matplotlib code that plots the C-alpha trace (Angstrom):
import matplotlib.pyplot as plt

x = [-17.9, -16.0, -13.3, -12.5, -9.6, -10.2, -6.9, -7.0, -3.4, -2.5, 0.8, 0.6, 3.2, 3.4, 2.9, -0.9, -0.8, 1.6, -0.6, -3.6, -1.9, -1.1, -4.6, -6.1, -3.7, -4.9, -8.6, -8.1, -6.4, -9.6, -11.7, -12.7, -12.8, -10.6, -10.5, -8.8, -9.9, -7.6, -9.8, -7.4, -8.3, -11.8, -13.5, -15.2, -16.2, -16.5, -20.0, -22.1, -24.7, -27.4, -30.8, -31.6, -34.2, -32.3, -35.1, -35.2, -31.5, -30.4, -26.8, -26.2, -22.9, -24.2, -22.6, -19.2, -17.8, -19.1, -22.1, -20.0, -17.5, -20.3, -21.7, -18.4, -18.4, -22.0, -21.1, -18.4, -18.9, -15.4, -14.0, -10.4, -9.9, -6.4, -5.9, -2.5, -2.5, -2.5, -2.4, -4.4, -6.9, -7.6, -6.5, -8.9, -9.7, -11.2, -12.8, -14.6, -16.0, -17.2, -18.5, -20.9, -22.7, -24.4, -26.4, -27.8, -27.9, -31.5, -31.4, -32.6, -30.2, -27.2, -28.3, -29.3, -26.3, -23.7, -25.2, -23.3, -20.1, -16.8, -14.3, -10.6, -8.1, -4.6, -2.9, 0.7, 1.8, 5.0, 5.8, 9.3, 8.5, 4.7, 2.1, -0.4, -2.7, -5.5, -6.2, -7.5, -8.5, -11.1, -13.1, -13.0, -14.3, -17.1, -18.0, -18.3, -20.5, -22.8, -23.4, -23.8, -20.7, -18.2, -14.8, -12.6, -9.3, -6.4, -2.7, -1.0, 2.6, 5.2, 6.5, 7.2, 9.5, 7.6, 7.4, 9.2, 6.5, 7.8, 10.8, 8.6, 7.6, 5.9, 3.6, 2.8, 2.0, -0.3, -2.1, -2.4, -3.8, -6.3, -7.4, -7.9, -9.9, -12.0, -12.9, -13.7, -15.9, -17.8, -18.7, -20.1]
y = [-0.8, -3.3, -5.7, -8.6, -11.0, -14.3, -15.9, -19.7, -20.1, -20.2, -18.6, -14.9, -13.0, -15.8, -15.8, -15.8, -12.9, -11.0, -11.6, -10.4, -7.2, -6.4, -7.2, -5.1, -2.2, -2.3, -2.4, 0.5, 2.5, 2.0, 3.3, 0.1, -0.1, -3.1, -5.7, -9.0, -12.1, -14.8, -17.8, -19.5, -16.8, -18.0, -21.1, -22.6, -26.2, -28.7, -29.5, -31.9, -34.2, -32.4, -33.6, -34.7, -32.0, -28.7, -26.4, -28.3, -28.4, -27.3, -26.2, -28.1, -26.4, -22.8, -22.0, -21.2, -18.2, -19.3, -16.9, -13.9, -14.6, -15.0, -11.7, -10.1, -12.0, -10.9, -7.2, -7.3, -6.8, -8.2, -11.5, -12.4, -16.0, -16.4, -20.1, -21.9, -25.4, -27.8, -31.5, -31.1, -28.6, -25.5, -25.4, -27.0, -23.6, -22.5, -25.9, -25.9, -22.4, -23.5, -26.9, -25.2, -23.7, -27.1, -26.4, -23.2, -24.3, -23.2, -20.2, -17.1, -14.8, -16.8, -17.2, -13.6, -12.4, -14.2, -13.6, -11.2, -10.8, -10.3, -13.2, -13.4, -16.1, -15.7, -19.1, -19.9, -23.5, -25.0, -27.8, -27.3, -28.3, -28.8, -26.1, -27.3, -24.3, -26.2, -28.1, -24.8, -22.9, -25.5, -25.6, -21.9, -21.3, -23.9, -22.2, -18.9, -20.4, -22.0, -18.7, -16.8, -14.7, -13.4, -15.2, -12.3, -14.1, -15.4, -14.9, -18.2, -18.5, -21.2, -20.0, -22.3, -20.2, -17.9, -14.5, -15.3, -13.4, -10.2, -10.6, -11.1, -7.6, -8.9, -11.2, -8.4, -6.1, -8.7, -9.1, -5.3, -5.1, -7.9, -5.9, -2.7, -4.6, -6.3, -3.0, -1.5, -4.5, -4.2, -0.6, -1.3]
z = [-5.4, -3.3, -4.5, -2.1, -2.2, -0.6, 0.5, 0.6, 1.6, 5.3, 4.5, 5.1, 3.1, 0.6, -3.1, -3.0, -0.6, -2.9, -5.9, -4.0, -2.9, -6.5, -7.7, -5.0, -5.8, -9.4, -8.3, -5.9, -8.6, -10.7, -7.8, -5.9, -2.1, -1.4, 1.3, 1.9, 3.9, 5.1, 5.3, 7.7, 10.3, 10.4, 11.8, 8.8, 9.3, 6.4, 5.0, 7.1, 5.7, 3.8, 2.6, -1.0, -1.4, -2.3, -0.9, 2.4, 3.3, 6.7, 7.5, 10.8, 11.2, 11.0, 14.4, 12.8, 10.9, 7.4, 7.2, 8.4, 5.6, 3.1, 4.1, 3.2, -0.1, -0.9, -0.2, -2.9, -6.6, -7.5, -6.0, -6.4, -5.5, -4.1, -4.4, -4.6, -5.9, -3.0, -4.0, -7.2, -5.9, -3.8, -0.2, 2.4, 3.9, 0.6, -0.2, 3.1, 2.4, -1.1, 0.0, 2.5, -0.5, -0.8, 2.3, 0.8, -2.9, -3.4, -1.1, -2.8, -0.7, -1.9, -5.5, -5.9, -3.9, -6.0, -9.5, -11.7, -9.7, -11.5, -10.6, -11.0, -9.9, -8.5, -8.5, -7.6, -7.9, -6.7, -9.1, -10.5, -14.1, -14.8, -15.0, -12.4, -12.4, -14.2, -11.0, -9.6, -12.7, -13.8, -10.5, -10.0, -13.5, -12.8, -9.6, -11.4, -14.1, -11.4, -9.8, -13.1, -12.5, -15.0, -14.9, -16.1, -16.0, -13.9, -13.1, -12.5, -11.7, -10.8, -7.5, -4.5, -2.2, 0.1, -1.4, -4.6, -6.6, -5.1, -7.5, -10.5, -11.7, -14.8, -12.8, -10.3, -13.2, -14.6, -11.3, -11.0, -14.5, -13.8, -10.7, -12.8, -15.4, -12.8, -11.2, -14.6, -15.5, -12.3, -13.1, -16.5]

ax = plt.figure().add_subplot(projection="3d")
ax.plot(x, y, z, "-o")
ax.set_aspect("equal")
plt.show()
């Protein structure tokens, strides 16, 4: 069973990355084979115009890395969405990946491949006083519902300085625990 962390942040070694490492450590301890993808390392173009008929849509930008990344996603049973809050939403790298689903909305391979996965969210946000995690939690929960996946939970934390999460043992422990629970849920 594979657990995959999708990192939307372009900042390697940042808070999202630290949370993902802890999550994957917990998933590995529970027997999962783990992997991590930095979406910023791939050329994933934004969605282009698609037709109004779901079953007749064509992805006119299929010459990029989107399908290869999706193949990794479809191989995994557990998906950890590493998405910091960027201006009231997920980073553009992650949004481009997700928006491209529209070109394949009615595709059997995508619908069948996504159904039943276990999802978790790792969400740092930098606002000094307000909890801005809802800007990311709400869409990720909606995406999970759309694909008939189980949204297991999230670890959200106020952390703006790069790597600040490394000094938050309780947050790292929560991410590890979420990883363990995700791997266990994927086995049942």
